[in-house]
N, C-alpha and C positions, 0 to 999 in steps of 0.2 A: 118074245120080249126082246127089245133092243139091248145090245150089250152096253150101250152108252146112254146116259141120261142127258136130256137137253139141259141147257143152262138154267131155265126156270125150274125144271124138276130137281136139279141139284140144289138150288137155293131153297126150295120147299123142303127138301130132305134135311138140309142143315138146320132150318128153323125148327122143324119137328124134333130133330135130335136134341137141339138146345132146350126146347120146352120140356122134353121128357127127362133131361139130365140137369136141368137148371139147379135143382137143390144140391146135387152132388158137386157141381162146378163151384157154386157159391161157397158151399161148405169147405171145399178144398182150398179155396182162396183165403177164407177166414182162418182156417187152421194154419196155413202157411204164414199169414200175417202174425197170428198169435205166437207161433213157434219162433219167428224172427224177433218179435218183441221180447219174448221170454228169454231168449238167448242173450239179447242185449242187456236186459235187466240183470241176468245172472253174471254176465261179464263185468258190468259196472260194479255190482256188489262185491265180486271177487277182488277187483282192483282196489275198491275202497277199504276192504278188510285187510288186504296186504299192506296198504299204506298206513293204516292204523297200527298194525302189528310192527311194522318197520319203525314208525315214529316212537312207539312205546319202548322198543328195544334201544333206540338211540338215547331216549331219556334215561333208561336204566344205566347205560354206559356212562352218561354224564353224571348221574347221581353217585355211582361208585367212584368215579374219577375225583369228585370233590369230597369223598369219604362220607357221604350221606348214606350209610348202610341201610338204615330203616327205609328210606325212600326207595333205594335201589331194590331191596327185596320185595317191597310192596308192588313196584312196577313189574318185576319178574313174575310174581305170583298172579297179578292181574292179567298179564300177557298169557300165562298158561291157562288161566280160567276162561278168558274170552276168545282166545285164538289157539286152542290146544292142538289143532291140526296144522298150524303154521310152522315152518322151519325156524321162524324167529322165536317161537316158544322153546324149542330145543336149544337154540343158541343162547337164549337168556338163561336157561338152566345151567348150561356149561359155564357161562359167565359167573353166575351166582355161586356155583360150586367152587370155582377157582378162588373167589373171595373167601369162602368158608374154609378152604384148605389153608390159605394164607394165615387165617386166625385159628387154625388147628381145630376147627369144628368138623372133624372127620365124619362123624355119623350123619350130620346134615348134608354134607357134600356127597357122601355115598348114596344117600337117598335120591338126590337130584340126578346123579350120574346114572344110577340104575334105571331111573325112569326114562331118561333119554335113550339108554341102551335098549330098553324093552319096547318103547312105543314110537320111536322116531320113524318116520317114513323115508328119511334120508339115510341110506345105508352107510355113507361116509361119516355122518355125525354119530351114528350108533357105534361105529368102530372107534371113533375118537373117544366117546364116553367110556367104552369098555377099557381102553388103555389107561385112561385117567382113573377109572375105578380101581384097576389093578394097582396103580400107584398109591391110591388111598389105602387099600388093604395092606400094603407094605408098611405104610405109616402107622397103621393100627396093629402091626406085628401079626399079620394074617397071611403069611406067604403061601399057604396051601390054597386059600381062597383066590389069591392073585393068580397062581398057576392054573387054577381051574378055569379062569376067564380067558386064558391064552392058549387054549388047546386046538383051536380050529385049524391053524396053519393055512388059512385061505384069506389072508388080509392084505394081499397085494403090496402096495407101496408102504403100508404100515408095518409089514412083517419085520424089517430090521429093528424098528423101534420096539416092537413087541418082544423080539429076541433079547434085546437089552434088558427089558423089564423082567423077562423070564430069568435071565442071568442074575439080576438083583435078588429075585425071589429065591433062587436056588442057593445063592451065597448066604442069604438070611437063614436058610435051613442047614447051613454048614457043608453044602455040597460044592466044594471048590472046583472040582474037575467038571462037574455039570455046568457050573456058572461060566467057566472058561470056554467051554464048547459053545454056549449060548452067545457069549460076547464075540467070539470069533465068527459065528454065523451072522451076527448083527453087522460086524465089520465087512464081511464078504458081500452082504446084500445092500449095504448102505450106499445111497446115491441121492443127490439133490437135497442134502441137508436133512435127511430123515432122522439122523441121530447127531449128537455132538461128537464128532470124530475124535477130537482131542481128549475129551473125558473118557470116551470108550477105550481109547488106546491106553490110558492110564490104568483103567480097570484090568485090561488084558495083561499089561506088564506086571501088575501087582500079583497076578495069579500064575504067571508062567514060571515053570521050574527054572531055578538059577542055572546058568550055563557054566560048565566046568571047563576051565582053560587047559 
């Protein structure tokens, strides 16, 4: 047998191969087209849902801004219901919780903050919710619950802020020396406006032992 096929033999071989594999070729092309179409549909749907969530979040901000609390809470709850996996749902809950804290509805605010802390896919938003929930516990005279939230010690840029909250909780329990240590740790790690440096310094001064001349 010759090692090389003639041009006509090569063409016959190609035609025969195509006939034998036509179903698989066509099927592969169809699957490729369907996959591309499916990806485009999914991408368009994702973009549409993100725009809807963003729009509803902006509407909630506007509603609270004009003091229409009922409308604001309705929009926040609809956003959580319809777009529960969107970061806008978490941000909306943080917004609503802040409004509820301002009106001293601490139980309702704590419920929203705990939800964000537990279910958010955004690690940073979950940390923000945890710090705010600790503050709410302090308002509710629950320093032990606040301290329990602040145990991780792995909160990066948020750690100085958490140290300050830890100091507030310890002070609420009557532990002045522990509070002073936490405030000093917050001051040592503070950078980029993580804490209110002026207020923190006042807290430290109030707890430092008086100097004897």
